[in-house]
ZASESE-935110 format. One record per residue: x, y, z of N, C-alpha, C in turn. Coordinates in steps of 0.001 Angstrom, whole numbers, plus 500000, padded with zeros to 6 digits. Layout:
> nc1/nc2/nc3/cac1/cac2/cac3/cc1/cc2/cc3
> X/Y/Z/X/Y/Z/X/Y/Z
...
end
This chain:
> nc1/nc2/nc3/cac1/cac2/cac3/cc1/cc2/cc3
> 875944/593304/378173/876856/594304/377882/876198/595641/377688
> 876793/596720/378095/876045/597876/377979/876477/598563/376580
> 875633/599590/376147/876071/600371/375277/877414/601126/375567
> 878271/601153/374518/879564/601569/374933/880386/602347/373630
> 881250/603063/374174/882039/603977/372946/883471/603630/373166
> 883710/602214/373754/884940/601959/373981/885886/601868/372731
> 885278/601431/371567/886004/601283/370431/886555/602579/369931
> 885731/603644/369963/886088/604936/369564/887172/605383/370487
> 886981/605249/371913/888077/605855/372760/889454/604973/372511
> 889147/603637/372213/890503/602980/372054/891324/603368/370819
> 890575/603627/369709/891396/604094/368629/891771/605564/368796
> 891095/606485/369352/891508/607624/369825/893011/607413/370727
> 892937/606575/371640/894064/606505/372399/895388/606114/371504
> 895081/605118/370849/896119/604681/369966/896696/605550/369215
> 895890/606452/368734/896420/607597/368036/897269/608493/368623
> 896802/608966/369876/897486/609701/370877/898803/609314/371162
> 898941/608099/371457/900106/607303/371898/901186/607403/370807
> 900654/606920/369645/901564/606945/368377/902127/608364/367934
> 901271/609197/368311/901682/610679/367979/902704/611190/368892
> 902575/610417/370096/903622/611037/371285/904857/610410/370944
> 904862/609079/370364/906172/608355/370129/906891/608304/368833
> 906311/609248/368039/906797/609495/366675/906993/611051/366333
> 908213/611392/366688/908477/612956/366661/909308/613388/365573
> 909569/612416/364419/910273/612870/363234/909623/612571/361955
> 909879/613112/360982/909210/612785/359602/909988/611555/359000
> 909131/610995/358062/909665/609661/357480/910948/609876/356812
> 911840/608642/356802/913013/608718/356208/913330/607244/355922
> 913880/606891/354739/914204/605543/354343/915662/605295/354075
> 916010/604123/353841/917578/604060/353416/918402/603550/354522
> 917778/603442/355764/918593/602989/356866/917557/602197/357873
> 918099/601094/358416/917251/600403/359341/917320/601181/360718
> 916414/601000/361480/916555/601519/362961/917574/600795/363779
> 918121/601208/364719/918932/600433/365553/918173/599636/366579
> 918918/598372/366906/918342/597532/367995/917781/598297/369187
> 916441/597955/369509/915945/598810/370434/914705/597801/371224
> 914633/598459/372378/913506/597690/373243/912846/598724/374166
> 911448/598940/374066/910823/599898/374838/909904/599294/375670
> 909620/599604/377036/908693/599372/377870/907859/600551/378266
> 906321/600437/378006/905634/601515/378214/904434/601342/379091
> 904041/602447/379723/902631/602391/380504/901844/603522/379775
> 900604/603319/379527/899706/604205/379082/898394/604315/379907
> 897960/605441/379912/896549/605480/380666/895673/606854/379922
> 894456/606478/379955/893330/607443/379451/892401/607586/380525
> 891895/608895/380811/890873/608935/381932/890109/610080/381467
> 889014/610063/381131/887951/611143/380549/886484/610644/380312
> 885726/611481/380447/884135/611172/380268/883573/609862/380971
> 884128/609286/381940/883771/608026/382706/884317/606859/382174
> 885511/607134/381333/886339/606018/380637/887491/606051/381238
> 888037/604851/381558/889344/604717/382083/890107/603590/381277
> 891171/603885/380776/891983/602835/379998/893329/603009/380340
> 893957/601853/380716/895370/601888/380951/895875/600391/380857
> 897384/600240/380696/897919/598976/380482/899487/599205/380021
> 900053/598008/380028/901569/598042/379509/901639/597905/378091
> 902886/598043/377452/903130/597753/376116/904685/597520/376112
> 905066/596477/375380/906582/596160/375152/906807/596052/373724
> 907615/596693/373270/908134/596833/371897/909701/596365/371786
> 909953/595515/370730/911367/595048/370650/911666/595113/369192
> 912837/595756/368755/913264/595772/367402/914762/595220/367396
> 914857/594221/366517/916226/593581/366382/916765/593320/364952
> 917790/593792/364633/918344/593592/363153/919074/592303/363008
> 918882/591670/361992/919587/590611/361493/920557/590743/360459
> 921863/591082/360748/922588/591792/359730/922431/593234/359499
> 922562/593652/358132/922399/595021/357866/921411/595351/356983
> 920525/594272/356614/919390/594122/355626/918066/593908/356117
> 918016/593271/357507/916793/592736/357915/916649/593021/359312
> 915384/593612/359562/914997/594081/361095/913766/593272/361357
> 913611/592744/362667/912480/592216/362928/911921/592955/364114
> 910534/593172/364320/909857/593947/365370/908857/593193/365952
> 908660/593231/367221/907436/592631/367991/906778/593494/368997
> 905574/593533/369185/904937/594433/370032/903624/593773/370845
> 903801/593830/372123/902752/593422/373007/901930/594675/373799
> 900705/594736/373545/899997/595890/374083/898761/595468/374922
> 898362/596142/375995/897209/595653/376631/896523/596901/377022
> 895034/596755/377099/894168/597913/377389/893294/597329/378558
> 893340/597828/379605/892308/597426/380590/891240/598579/380680
> 890018/598258/380344/888977/599506/380352/887958/599243/381307
> 887573/600410/381880/886571/600386/382857/885743/601724/382216
> 884482/601518/382062/883752/602437/381304/882615/602815/382112
> 882137/603958/382208/880874/604449/382727/880651/605794/381926
> 880775/605625/380499/880575/606755/379845/879214/607225/379807
> 878885/608413/379296/877557/608801/379265/876487/607842/378628
> 876877/607255/377537/876098/606354/376796/875791/605086/377873
> 876850/604722/378659/876641/603682/379534/875696/603920/380754
> 876072/605005/381520/875246/605528/382443/873835/605729/382205
> 873508/606262/380895/872338/606587/380689/871325/605471/380211
> 871889/604425/379666/871199/603537/379100/871524/602026/379486
> 872535/601794/380391/872747/600405/380715/873603/600701/382103
> 874755/599782/382258/875517/599837/383474/877104/599761/383057
> 877933/600057/384152/879237/600194/383946/879847/598851/383678
> 880785/598758/382922/881459/597366/382571/882880/597448/382772
> 883578/596477/382746/885125/596238/382729/885636/595054/381747
> 886749/595394/380970/887053/594306/379938/888419/594595/379846
> 889112/593788/378916/890551/593945/378642/890821/593477/377032
> 891541/594385/376523/891861/594269/375011/893463/593785/375019
> 893793/592972/374283/895053/592528/374104/895628/592572/372657
> 896557/593311/372437/896951/593464/370808/898456/592787/370754
> 898694/591939/369986/900161/591445/369544/900327/591763/368083
> 901507/592123/367824/902012/592492/366198/903306/591949/366349
> 903692/591745/364900/904914/591453/364471/905343/591871/363195
> 906590/592193/362830/906851/592813/361513/908131/592515/360974
> 908454/592552/359784/909868/592422/359336/910128/593485/358277
> 911382/594202/358431/911961/595221/357317/912917/594718/356599
> 912843/594963/355208/913963/594502/354436/914597/595722/353657
> 915938/595946/354070/916562/597247/353373/917542/596673/352156
> 917041/597348/351005/917686/597024/349836/918004/598468/349065
> 919301/598707/349041/919838/600066/348383/919204/601213/349356
> 918386/601807/348621/917973/603230/349232/916346/602897/349521
> 915880/601687/349553/914509/601368/350037/914375/600391/351104
> 913267/600493/351801/912894/599562/352840/911460/599019/352606
> 911313/597745/352446/910091/597093/352344/909751/596504/353816
> 908311/596731/354101/908038/596239/355403/906599/595253/355437
> 906690/594308/356071/905502/593500/356307/905222/593352/357809
> 903815/593392/358002/903460/593207/359401/902187/592681/359551
> 901808/591955/360795/900722/591377/361057/900258/591838/362548
> 899048/592216/362859/898547/592678/363990/897331/591767/364381
> 896977/591445/365563/895706/590736/366267/895478/591565/367350
> 894264/591856/367534/893614/592677/368782/892398/591922/369066
> 892322/591405/370488/891291/590555/370803/890782/591132/372072
> 889376/591165/372027/888534/591321/373339/887526/590609/373458
> 886696/590557/374514/885647/589509/374648/884534/589458/373504
> 884355/590670/372935/883291/590733/372018/883656/591383/370662
> 885057/591410/370357/885558/592153/369183/886949/591426/368982
> 887323/591101/367744/888470/590643/367300/889018/591192/365886
> 890159/591940/365789/890468/592595/364801/891880/591881/364264
> 892106/591705/362930/893130/591242/362365/893656/592234/361090
> 895022/592452/361055/895348/593413/359994/896780/592886/359460
> 896833/592846/358280/898057/592370/357591/898414/593758/356613
> 899668/594194/356808/900147/595222/355912/901281/595123/355336
> 901527/595944/354150/902770/596036/353412/903150/597518/352945
> 904433/597874/353142/904895/599145/352758/906134/599340/352268
> 906312/600343/351409/907658/600471/350810/907980/601919/351026
> 909365/602323/351298/909638/603471/351469/911119/603743/350809
> 911142/604701/349829/912393/604868/348979/912937/606129/349145
> 914106/606260/349230/914933/607526/349097/915342/607834/347902
> 915173/609080/347105/915530/609462/345882/916290/610795/346058
> 916957/611028/344811/917606/612476/344552/918669/612705/345827
> 919454/611971/345773/920632/612062/346832/919886/612153/348287
> 918906/611347/348544/918283/611283/349853/917600/612649/350321
> 917215/613270/349216/916574/614822/349569/914996/614412/349365
> 914634/613310/348917/913120/613027/348783/912932/611675/349171
> 911827/611404/350012/911430/610112/350351/909928/609748/349942
> 909652/608766/349226/908333/608415/348913/908037/606998/349518
> 906803/607106/350049/906282/605829/350796/904930/605514/350335
> 904803/604286/350223/903428/603574/349803/903173/602523/350721
> 901825/602339/350971/901448/601367/351892/899871/600734/351507
> 899913/599531/352006/898560/599011/351812/898326/597958/353119
> 896940/598100/353624/896707/597171/354697/895217/596585/354399
> 895067/595212/354809/893923/594741/354794/893355/594375/356320
> 892298/594614/356591/891867/594187/358001/890573/593346/357812
> 890562/592243/358677/889173/591627/358770/888769/591452/360329
> 887664/591964/360479/887227/592034/362024/886075/591256/362205
> 885887/590844/363401/884739/590157/363824/883970/590758/365045
> 882759/591160/364884/882058/591835/366154/881034/590938/366541
> 881052/590824/367845/879924/589744/368563/879265/590753/369659
> 878404/589968/370351/877357/590666/371297/877353/589813/372622
> 877728/590310/373640/877833/589440/374836/876516/589055/375528
> 875333/589994/374711/874076/589681/375440/873417/588617/374449
> 873919/588256/373362/873325/587312/372286/874635/586456/371611
> 874660/585387/372235/875790/584354/371786/875675/583971/370242
> 874451/584221/369657/874347/583730/368218/874762/585169/367288
> 875137/586292/367942/875454/587333/367143/876954/587202/366575
> 877138/587442/365318/878525/587439/364828/878473/588240/363560
> 879129/589158/363446/879188/590085/362175/880543/590438/361676
> 880777/590407/360446/882168/590805/359998/882212/592213/359328
> 883572/592655/359581/883988/593844/358831/885212/593772/358003
> 885345/594115/356770/886610/594165/355898/886830/595758/355736
> 888294/595907/355986/888700/597245/355560/890147/597150/354733
> 890037/598123/353779/891327/598288/353211/891867/599585/353121
> 893022/599755/353385/893741/601106/353596/895033/601258/352711
> 894901/602349/352064/895869/602661/350984/896590/603967/351344
> 897826/604056/351338/898662/605141/351914/899520/605609/350958
> 899997/606890/350988/900953/607650/350179/901606/608729/350949
> 902891/608802/350702/903658/609784/351408/904791/610356/350841
> 904984/611695/350825/906169/612330/350349/906838/613177/351347
> 908072/612923/351557/908918/613616/352433/909987/614489/351504
> 910072/615809/351784/911062/616449/351042/911960/617224/352007
> 913361/617337/351658/914248/618322/352434/914143/619511/351492
> 913659/620641/352227/913489/621950/351533/914661/622872/351745
> 915373/622865/352903/916551/623365/353128/917414/622640/354010
> 918521/622889/354320/919343/622071/355502/918688/622257/356730
> 917687/623111/356955/916926/623140/358348/915731/622832/358255
> 914914/622445/357064/913632/622393/357012/913267/621006/356376
> 912356/620285/356915/911688/619200/356032/910079/619358/355931
> 909565/618949/354944/908115/618825/354753/907762/617606/354259
> 906298/617255/354776/905854/616011/354413/904445/616084/353929
> 903996/615351/352919/902709/615353/352466/902255/613904/352490
> 901065/613562/353191/900370/612128/353122/899035/612360/352492
> 898658/611098/352000/897276/610939/351548/896770/609461/351867
> 895662/609161/352410/895168/608133/352869/893798/607973/352575
> 893391/606627/352089/892178/606155/351667/891734/604800/352359
> 890581/604895/353055/890047/603724/353875/888841/603262/353169
> 888451/601990/353030/887349/601498/352672/886738/600561/353624
> 885810/600616/354147/885079/599643/355179/883806/599072/354688
> 883536/597859/355008/882405/597049/354663/882058/595936/355426
> 880818/596080/355924/880316/595146/356844/879480/595687/357991
> 879513/595217/359181/878609/595769/360100/879519/596914/360909
> 878996/598149/360595/880025/599245/361065/879466/599920/362225
> 878295/599526/362724/877794/600240/363939/878177/599271/365104
> 877792/599866/366393/877941/599129/367641/876704/598388/368101
> 876896/597188/368325/875645/596250/368519/874951/596744/369877
> 875520/597563/370729/874917/597877/371964/874401/599266/372068
> 874843/599991/370990/874124/601414/371142/872900/601817/370364
> 872049/602644/370978/870786/602829/370724/870668/604486/370182
> 869630/604776/369530/869356/606088/369177/868145/606370/369950
> 867812/607704/370146/866619/608041/370862/865652/608899/370003
> 864328/608708/370278/863383/609398/369364/862305/609906/370318
> 861486/610825/370048/860287/611444/370785/859278/610489/370849
> 858893/610479/372232/857722/609354/372511/856937/610087/373608
> 855747/610647/373208/854966/611334/374038/854333/610278/375154
> 854230/609029/374939/853892/608292/375813/854840/607746/376948
> 856137/608206/376641/857155/607861/377645/857314/608975/378793
> 857452/608474/380069/857489/609414/381057/858486/610464/380758
> 859527/610097/380123/860769/611220/379987/860544/611879/378658
> 859651/611583/377754/859311/612061/376604/860029/611566/375323
> 860831/610441/375623/861502/609843/374453/861633/608330/374867
> 862175/607602/373771/862279/606331/373957/863652/605843/373155
> 864112/604605/373098/865269/604209/372429/864931/602946/371571
> 865679/602927/370366/865898/601695/369483/867222/601545/369155
> 867631/600513/368499/868936/600146/368079/869316/601038/366914
> 870692/601611/366862/870938/602314/365755/871223/601473/364583
> 871329/602040/363377/871553/601341/362197/872286/602201/361343
> 873539/601603/360996/874456/602321/359869/874476/601734/358607
> 874858/602527/357582/875237/602045/356331/876300/600875/356376
> 876230/599892/355230/877278/598810/355540/878623/599091/354738
> 878760/600450/354240/879937/600789/353513/880324/602022/354111
> 881603/602289/354026/882075/603816/354211/883418/603959/353563
> 883553/604988/352838/884934/605335/352355/885374/606679/352800
> 886581/606698/353308/887238/607981/353935/888417/608295/353295
> 888552/609523/353162/889778/610237/352767/890607/611094/353543
> 891994/611083/353737/892331/612094/354641/893606/612498/354142
> 894003/613880/353977/895153/614537/353585/895940/615360/354492
> 897363/615281/354553/897897/616173/355627/899176/616724/355081
> 899539/617724/355529/900797/618240/355460/901500/618711/356773
> 902788/618368/356902/903477/618544/358027/904752/619394/357706
> 905271/620125/358525/906612/620768/358375/907454/620713/359634
> 908737/620556/359576/909708/620618/360676/910729/621418/360410
> 910924/622488/361232/912208/623440/360967/913082/623526/362346
> 914367/623201/361983/915372/623132/362911/915741/624641/363212
> 916048/625046/364639/916348/626292/364953/917829/626119/365317
> 918522/627262/365258/919988/627193/365503/920574/627095/366853
> 919411/627158/368017/919832/626886/369328/919435/625454/369833
> 919512/624483/368680/919405/622933/369182/917808/622968/369578
> 917040/623347/368688/915505/623369/368961/914813/623223/367602
> 913646/623036/367740/912741/622804/366436/911362/623225/366635
> 910556/623676/365585/909307/624017/365536/908520/623268/364463
> 907382/622941/364826/906535/621677/364067/905268/622289/363834
> 904634/621983/362559/903205/622551/362195/902806/621325/361485
> 901370/621241/361449/900559/620319/360690/899090/620697/360432
> 898715/620265/359256/897155/620520/359023/896811/619058/358176
> 895637/618718/358726/894961/617520/358181/893544/617787/357938
> 893059/617181/356656/891750/617233/356321/891116/615908/356089
> 889980/615702/356594/889327/614420/356357/887887/614629/356160
> 887457/613541/355007/885881/613551/354863/885579/612086/354430
> 884443/611750/354446/883868/610510/354057/882558/610485/353340
> 882162/609336/353067/880785/609186/352333/879678/609191/353292
> 879922/609419/354625/878854/609505/355494/878755/611137/355776
> 879369/611862/355194/879269/613263/355088/879985/613902/356414
> 880907/613198/356921/881760/613757/358043/882838/614289/357337
> 883028/615785/357649/884321/616444/357524/885045/617017/358555
> 886311/616671/358435/887093/617190/359899/888343/618038/359374
> 888820/618964/360409/889915/619765/360156/890750/619481/361314
> 892124/619314/361286/893026/619407/362447/894103/620165/362222
> 894563/620979/363127/895663/621904/363052/896494/621814/364420
> 897827/621625/364168/898683/621452/365259/899953/622142/365112
> 900552/622569/366327/901755/623246/366346/902616/622616/367558
> 903820/622701/367421/904705/622344/368549/906112/623032/368501
> 906623/622673/369629/908081/623115/369923/908860/622227/370648
> 910118/621911/370208/910923/621080/370796/912210/621741/371203
> 912758/621409/372381/914031/622277/372970/914879/621350/373643
> 916030/621422/373442/917161/620769/374063/917563/621439/375191
> 917565/620822/376337/918255/621242/377692/919564/620642/378060
> 920569/621244/377983/921741/620826/378236/922130/619712/377156
> 922627/618575/377805/922975/617419/376806/922006/616363/376685
> 921387/616369/377935/920387/615046/378276/919058/615229/378115
> 918486/616369/378061/917133/616561/378358/916543/617095/377126
> 915325/616637/376757/914620/617416/375702/913003/617648/376098
> 912644/618917/375956/911468/619221/376302/910498/619541/375044
> 909398/619057/374882/908349/619203/373781/907155/619838/374268
> 906490/620700/373579/905263/621182/373731/904389/621343/372598
> 902996/620830/372599/902413/621011/371504/900912/621270/371711
> 900325/621776/370779/898893/622186/370782/898119/621704/369408
> 897043/621211/369921/896089/620497/368569/894812/620988/368697
> 894107/621649/367482/892668/621857/367501/892167/620902/366413
> 890969/620332/366735/890215/619622/365926/888613/620092/365930
> 888131/619868/364673/886649/620220/364291/886196/619281/363440
> 884721/618986/363520/884227/618015/362501/882838/618332/362401
> 882144/618108/361373/880672/618104/360986/880224/616867/361424
> 878942/616634/361468/878215/615320/361855/877899/614646/360478
> 877739/613389/360852/877371/612327/359766/875813/612634/359293
> 875566/612419/358196/874292/612753/357585/873137/612051/358178
> 873424/610905/358711/872430/610184/359365/872226/610231/361024
> 873239/611030/361383/873271/611249/362811/872237/612292/363362
> 871753/612079/364588/870711/613134/365395/870690/612572/366794
> 870706/613778/367480/870756/613591/369024/869269/613165/369446
> 868140/613525/368692/866891/613222/369049/866006/613047/367614
> 865650/611888/367130/864649/611775/366081/863486/611889/366466
> 862565/612580/365238/861155/612848/365545/860190/611628/365886
> 860824/610441/365246/859822/609468/365614/860630/608035/365439
> 860181/606840/365800/860949/605661/365539/861046/605435/364189
> 862034/604843/363663/862415/604556/362309/862057/605732/361469
> 862798/606865/361965/862460/608109/361121/863027/608069/359793
> 864204/607241/359609/865076/607272/358322/865683/605872/358245
> 866082/605475/357076/866814/604231/356817/867924/603849/357711
> 868818/604828/357858/869945/604886/358771/869971/605968/359860
> 870214/605511/361170/869878/606330/362400/871235/606046/363123
> 871998/607061/363964/872950/606855/364526/872952/608017/365745
> 873500/607677/366882/873642/608763/367956/874895/608540/368731
> 875911/608062/367955/877177/607904/368454/877818/609649/368370
> 878087/609969/369432/878656/611332/369762/879932/611638/369019
> 880780/610757/368633/881844/610783/367888/881678/611109/366396
> 880205/610838/366048/879700/611035/364648/878921/612533/364489
> 878881/613201/365628/878060/614482/365778/879098/615445/365414
> 878661/616651/365466/879252/617948/365197/880081/618131/366488
> 881385/618374/366644/881948/618618/367798/883445/619123/367464
> 884212/619676/368621/885406/620194/368458/886207/619895/369808
> 887421/619909/369616/888358/619512/370609/889780/620309/370705
> 890075/620626/371850/891535/621319/372134/892493/620134/372802
> 893634/619991/372257/894492/619406/372980/895931/620039/373270
> 896315/620012/374505/897580/620597/374846/898544/619486/375603
> 899674/619454/375213/900569/618339/375622/901965/618797/375980
> 902621/618077/376756/903865/618463/377105/904737/617218/377489
> 905923/616993/376924/906620/615851/376962/907990/616179/377573
> 908641/615265/378176/910103/615390/378736/910752/614110/378539
> 912081/614216/377895/912877/612970/377722/914198/613195/378236
> 914821/612108/379023/916081/612217/379638/916822/611144/379142
> 918245/611358/378664/918937/610337/378378/919658/610005/379583
> 919404/608836/380090/920109/608409/381398/921478/607535/381044
> 921421/607130/379719/922613/606513/379334/922965/607123/378010
> 924075/607794/377752/924619/608400/376400/925690/607615/375770
> 926741/607313/376550/927986/606668/375828/928189/605333/376246
> 927128/604623/376359/927216/603307/376618/927575/602705/377931
> 926832/601598/378213/926984/600881/379489/926811/599389/379446
> 927924/598655/379603/927805/597271/379212/927429/596926/377932
> 926250/596097/377671/925766/596014/376340/924632/596960/375941
> 924475/598001/376662/923597/599094/376357/924156/600251/375464
> 923793/600577/374610/924546/601674/373869/923944/603044/374293
> 922518/603072/374502/921993/604365/375068/920615/603966/375807
> 920299/604846/376796/918838/604681/377267/918233/605841/377590
> 917019/605909/377278/916278/607173/377833/914800/606891/378531
> 914566/608065/379252/913095/607920/380027/912272/609007/379427
> 911085/608704/379112/910189/609516/378346/908978/609707/379122
> 908459/610861/379339/906980/611141/379896/906295/612070/379047
> 905001/611885/378706/904196/612520/377918/902752/612692/378580
> 902328/614042/378655/900847/614183/379263/900204/615048/378507
> 898990/614583/378106/898114/615436/377263/896883/615734/377957
> 896257/616968/377722/894920/617111/378268/893952/617621/377058
> 892844/617080/377111/892035/617213/375962/890626/617733/376380
> 890244/618798/375703/888712/619256/375867/887933/618942/374915
> 886966/618246/375168/886009/617719/374046/884600/618621/374308
> 884189/619255/373355/882873/619958/373230/881972/619625/372188
> 880790/619091/372368/879839/618583/371462/878830/619609/371104
> 878524/619938/369854/877653/620877/369641/876323/620609/369377
> 875965/619281/369370/874499/618780/369092/874213/617277/369671
> 875124/617119/370652/875028/615924/371673/874506/616312/372869
> 873317/616097/373388/872653/616405/374643/873089/615479/375755
> 873271/615937/376993/873337/615249/378251/872053/614812/378731
> 871559/613633/378572/870111/613397/378996/870103/613211/380380
> 871361/613329/381154/871100/613434/382509/870499/614666/383293
> 870467/615633/382320/869757/616740/382693/868205/616652/382568
> 867744/616316/383614/866218/616117/383553/865339/617374/383624
> 866086/618484/383856/865145/619810/384142/864679/620409/382842
> 865156/619852/381687/864744/620518/380288/863880/619411/379517
> 863216/620027/378628/862480/619224/377578/863309/618421/376740
> 862875/617375/376223/863825/616327/375308/864198/617447/374125
> 865472/617069/373837/866166/617986/372835/866733/619410/373385
> 866262/619756/374650/866731/621054/374960/867741/620816/376205
> 868152/619648/376578/869178/619415/377641/870393/620200/377333
> 871307/620245/378356/872507/620753/378289/873328/620091/377230
> 874205/620897/376368/875062/620240/375545/876398/619514/376387
> 876807/618175/375877/877669/617402/376598/878904/617914/376453
> 879954/618033/377373/881383/618228/376888/882075/617451/378329
> 883280/617049/378183/884248/616664/379227/885598/616752/378794
> 886479/616687/379895/887839/616756/379682/888628/615261/379957
> 889696/615075/379274/890293/613891/379302/891903/614052/379518
> 892455/613066/380407/893858/613230/380460/894551/611865/379896
> 895514/612094/379210/896402/610908/378580/897840/610862/379019
> 898151/609978/379594/899534/609908/380207/900345/608765/379601
> 901489/608986/379048/902333/608124/378514/903720/607974/379189
> 904350/606823/379716/905630/606932/380158/906272/605530/379723
> 907533/605869/379111/908243/604672/378462/909667/604726/378618
> 910233/603605/378767/911919/603570/378866/912350/602968/377425
> 913387/603631/376765/913788/603084/375669/915327/602686/375917
> 915713/601361/375294/916980/601068/375485/917499/600559/374188
> 918725/601104/373730/919310/600712/372530/920556/600007/372837
> 920564/598880/372151/921587/597901/372373/922310/597214/371139
end
């Protein structure tokens, strides 16, 4: 198996898809209506192609209990810059299955869920618990959450290789009705990671005068622990012409010295009675990890060494547009409502200290900086019944 950044792209894609599917701020005190979603998603950028289907079903049992189930598939084909410069293209498939239960009691909802994600050299399991409470005449919603994950990392080139990762996630959220037209939400999240946190296929490069290209490679090595914190504030303002504006800011930092800022704005507009148009823009910037370098001065230059471009200093711009159409509004047979949804995102990634070593015209460390564009497409049908 080649050096790969598929884990990073997979996590990023999940975040992109979830952002596209969740357009409102948190609210407790009521269970969601019975619903089924069928989705197709795709990601294409930087030599990585990811696509596949997903099916989500939510079913209430009475007025107090709701069950959810989700099946999600990623088919990955990668010829990313890491792959083409150190190994060969690969193809694989990741399958994710999750199940959950929500229990409504008064103005609070308690949730339990379990998720399993499996691919040929990585298995992830997550169990989570959350509670959401409406207070002060439903003007304030408080959410608390905890999740525990246990992952197993393997290596397709070494059948004896098997390493574990344990993760804990703590979440707090506060949603407040500011006026009859405005909502605000604050969230804080802490994640602790412990175990084998680097990629078994990835390498770092170091200066080597004896090499024809002036550098050589050695396996990367990360710390075995990481603690990260993220705080965000979001606001949603409803406009009098059946539209709304949206804004958010998020700050992230961790014990690897990675610090990131995210700013997003959006506008949603209702067209006639059946159409909803949404446009968003997102800017992201981050500093590099303390042990990251595009080119080390010598082999074993320090205790921890990494060259994952997602740990480098970089920034990105994301522009997206979404369109939703209610093809059933007033019910038909057993269907209460149906909608078709399309979401397209274009992302520009610009790396400030990760070099494109395919540029052989320059000396090591002087190659062109790497950048690429990516397109993300999500199409799904939702049926309420």
